[in-house]
VMD Tcl script that draws the C-alpha trace (Angstrom):
set ca {
  {43.19 61.29 5.98}
  {44.87 57.94 5.38}
  {46.36 59.16 2.14}
  {47.70 62.32 3.68}
  {49.21 60.41 6.57}
  {51.08 58.07 4.25}
  {52.33 60.63 1.74}
  {55.70 61.22 3.37}
  {56.62 59.20 6.42}
  {59.98 60.96 6.62}
  {58.61 64.43 7.29}
  {58.51 65.67 10.92}
  {55.37 64.70 12.76}
  {53.08 67.41 14.08}
  {50.44 66.87 16.74}
  {47.73 66.07 14.20}
  {49.95 63.41 12.56}
  {50.36 61.72 15.92}
  {46.63 61.83 16.69}
  {45.73 60.47 13.26}
  {48.21 57.62 13.70}
  {46.60 56.78 17.04}
  {43.21 56.79 15.32}
  {43.96 55.09 11.97}
  {46.86 52.76 12.65}
  {46.87 52.08 16.39}
  {43.07 52.42 16.75}
  {43.31 53.68 20.30}
  {41.45 56.92 19.55}
  {38.12 57.27 17.78}
  {37.27 60.35 15.70}
  {35.58 62.02 18.67}
  {38.70 61.44 20.74}
  {40.83 63.14 18.07}
  {38.47 66.13 18.05}
  {38.59 66.42 21.85}
  {42.39 66.32 21.90}
  {42.57 69.06 19.25}
  {40.02 71.15 21.18}
  {42.06 70.73 24.37}
  {45.26 71.74 22.61}
  {43.65 74.87 21.15}
  {41.95 75.96 24.38}
  {44.90 75.31 26.70}
  {47.60 76.36 24.24}
  {45.93 79.56 23.11}
  {43.03 80.75 25.24}
  {44.63 80.18 28.63}
  {47.87 81.88 27.54}
  {46.03 84.88 26.12}
  {43.92 85.44 29.24}
  {46.98 85.03 31.47}
  {48.86 87.70 29.51}
  {45.78 89.95 29.44}
  {45.28 89.89 33.22}
  {49.01 90.40 33.84}
  {49.24 93.42 31.53}
  {46.02 94.84 32.94}
  {47.33 94.67 36.53}
  {50.76 96.00 35.59}
  {49.04 98.93 33.89}
  {47.08 99.67 37.06}
  {50.06 99.81 39.40}
  {52.77 102.22 38.14}
  {55.09 101.48 41.07}
  {55.10 97.79 40.13}
  {55.64 98.62 36.48}
  {58.57 100.88 37.33}
  {60.27 98.04 39.24}
  {59.78 95.73 36.25}
  {61.28 98.29 33.87}
  {64.25 98.77 36.17}
  {64.83 95.02 36.32}
  {64.51 94.64 32.56}
  {66.98 97.45 31.92}
  {69.40 96.05 34.49}
  {69.33 92.47 33.22}
  {68.76 92.98 29.49}
  {70.26 96.41 28.86}
  {68.80 99.34 26.99}
  {68.59 97.60 23.59}
  {64.93 96.57 23.43}
  {65.58 94.43 20.34}
  {68.39 92.38 21.82}
  {67.95 88.60 22.04}
  {66.56 86.89 25.10}
  {68.27 83.87 26.59}
  {66.95 81.40 29.13}
  {69.61 82.67 31.54}
  {68.31 86.23 31.10}
  {64.73 85.16 31.75}
  {65.76 83.29 34.87}
  {67.32 86.50 36.21}
  {64.00 88.36 36.06}
  {63.03 87.51 39.64}
  {60.68 90.42 40.26}
  {58.81 89.79 37.01}
  {58.33 86.21 38.22}
  {56.69 87.53 41.38}
  {54.41 89.84 39.38}
  {53.23 87.04 37.11}
  {52.63 84.71 40.05}
  {50.59 87.37 41.85}
  {48.58 87.99 38.69}
  {47.88 84.27 38.46}
  {46.90 84.25 42.11}
  {44.25 86.93 41.63}
  {43.12 85.76 38.19}
  {44.05 82.08 37.67}
  {43.45 81.08 34.04}
  {41.75 77.81 35.02}
  {38.55 78.88 36.75}
  {37.94 75.39 38.14}
  {38.97 71.77 37.72}
  {37.57 68.45 38.88}
  {39.06 65.72 41.01}
  {37.69 62.34 42.15}
  {38.25 61.53 45.83}
  {40.28 58.30 46.12}
  {39.30 57.70 49.75}
  {36.84 59.11 52.26}
  {38.03 62.39 53.75}
  {36.76 64.88 56.30}
  {37.20 68.61 55.63}
  {35.95 71.30 58.03}
  {33.52 68.86 59.63}
  {32.11 67.61 56.31}
  {32.67 64.02 55.24}
  {33.28 63.51 51.53}
  {32.69 59.89 50.47}
  {35.16 57.92 48.42}
  {34.86 58.38 44.63}
  {33.02 61.68 44.97}
  {33.82 64.15 42.19}
  {34.68 67.55 43.64}
  {35.29 70.89 41.95}
  {38.34 72.88 43.01}
  {38.19 76.63 42.32}
  {41.66 78.25 42.43}
  {40.03 81.69 42.39}
  {38.73 81.07 45.92}
  {41.65 78.93 47.12}
  {43.94 81.87 46.33}
  {41.87 84.17 48.53}
  {42.43 82.32 51.79}
  {43.20 85.12 54.26}
  {45.23 82.77 56.46}
  {47.67 82.24 53.59}
  {47.35 85.51 51.69}
  {46.55 88.40 54.06}
  {44.50 91.17 52.42}
  {43.86 88.76 49.54}
  {42.40 91.30 47.10}
  {45.54 93.42 47.26}
  {47.90 93.13 44.29}
  {51.19 92.50 46.08}
  {53.90 90.75 44.03}
  {56.23 90.72 47.02}
  {54.17 87.86 48.48}
  {56.21 85.65 46.15}
  {59.67 86.89 47.03}
  {61.72 83.88 48.23}
  {61.66 84.92 51.88}
  {57.87 85.37 51.81}
  {56.84 82.44 49.63}
  {58.28 80.04 52.20}
  {55.10 80.63 54.20}
  {52.78 79.55 51.36}
  {51.70 75.94 51.98}
  {51.80 73.36 49.24}
  {48.63 73.45 47.13}
  {47.58 76.87 48.47}
  {48.71 78.32 45.11}
  {47.41 76.24 42.21}
  {46.90 78.29 39.03}
  {47.89 75.23 36.96}
  {46.17 72.66 39.16}
  {48.33 70.35 41.30}
  {49.32 66.77 41.90}
  {50.01 64.04 39.33}
  {47.36 65.47 36.98}
  {48.46 69.09 37.01}
  {48.91 71.00 33.76}
  {51.40 69.08 31.63}
  {52.42 72.30 29.88}
  {52.90 74.40 33.02}
  {56.64 75.07 32.61}
  {56.24 75.87 28.92}
  {53.24 78.12 29.60}
  {55.08 80.04 32.33}
  {58.04 80.62 30.03}
  {55.81 81.63 27.11}
  {53.92 84.17 29.22}
  {57.14 85.56 30.64}
  {58.66 86.02 27.17}
  {55.55 87.78 25.86}
  {55.25 90.14 28.83}
  {59.00 90.77 28.77}
  {58.97 91.77 25.09}
  {56.00 94.08 25.59}
  {57.41 95.84 28.65}
  {60.85 96.24 27.13}
  {59.22 98.41 24.51}
  {56.14 99.95 26.11}
  {54.77 101.58 29.23}
  {51.21 100.59 30.06}
  {48.30 102.46 31.54}
  {45.08 100.55 32.28}
  {42.02 102.71 31.73}
  {39.52 100.82 33.86}
  {39.70 100.10 37.60}
  {39.26 96.67 39.14}
  {35.79 97.80 40.27}
  {34.86 98.05 36.61}
  {36.54 94.93 35.23}
  {35.21 91.81 36.94}
  {36.32 88.21 36.42}
  {33.69 85.91 34.93}
  {33.88 82.15 34.61}
  {33.82 80.65 31.15}
  {36.19 77.89 30.05}
  {38.91 80.18 31.35}
  {38.67 83.18 33.66}
  {37.57 85.99 31.36}
  {36.79 89.65 32.06}
  {33.31 91.14 32.23}
  {34.34 93.78 29.71}
  {37.44 94.42 27.59}
  {40.40 95.43 29.72}
  {41.40 98.67 28.00}
  {45.12 99.40 28.15}
  {46.99 102.36 26.67}
  {50.42 101.52 25.26}
  {53.11 104.19 25.08}
  {56.50 103.44 23.54}
  {59.29 103.73 26.08}
  {62.02 106.31 25.59}
  {65.33 104.46 25.68}
}
mol new
graphics top color blue
foreach p $ca { graphics top sphere $p radius 0.5 }
foreach p [lrange $ca 0 end-1] q [lrange $ca 1 end] { graphics top cylinder $p $q radius 0.2 }
display resetview
């Protein structure tokens, strides 16, 4: 590894170069630390994105009225040419698609749970949690608070329209965690998912073959499905 690291110091550094430098030269990471960082990058940069896209496409394929609104927005903002380039300005104009992806993440947040250590004693619903207690936060259940999201099992993207989202308290919607230790790649992940879904729906109409009664969320490292979410793709007629 040392030889490979020193072969060409002028070439652009990739993530592994940086981790190896921290291990070999700076000695702030041991080999196990390097492995853990690579595992984290693979799981959060690949698995979480893929399950987010899967759940979004599955839900869009279940609700034709939602899909029709997305297609109308795509055609209005991007035009009929499905191969035309996408700009950041174009993506920012896709307001309804934003709402759909947020509602998908509400129902099926990619991070099934995350841990936090209590910095000071706190009382919640009559229970006292001592200082330095490690607690597990489950966005799947947080997102089903009926006081915040009425009829929480309903797929309703309009919850996240600007005039409606004003009523969602801070930290009631946390698909990427929250606070100073939230997902460092959240903005990138949101943009990546939006681009992928946008490209797919510019070119295809979707029809999900299994109902939500048949496809259940199960907790692994990310929120997976109990069985493959079967989706029929049909090329759109431009």
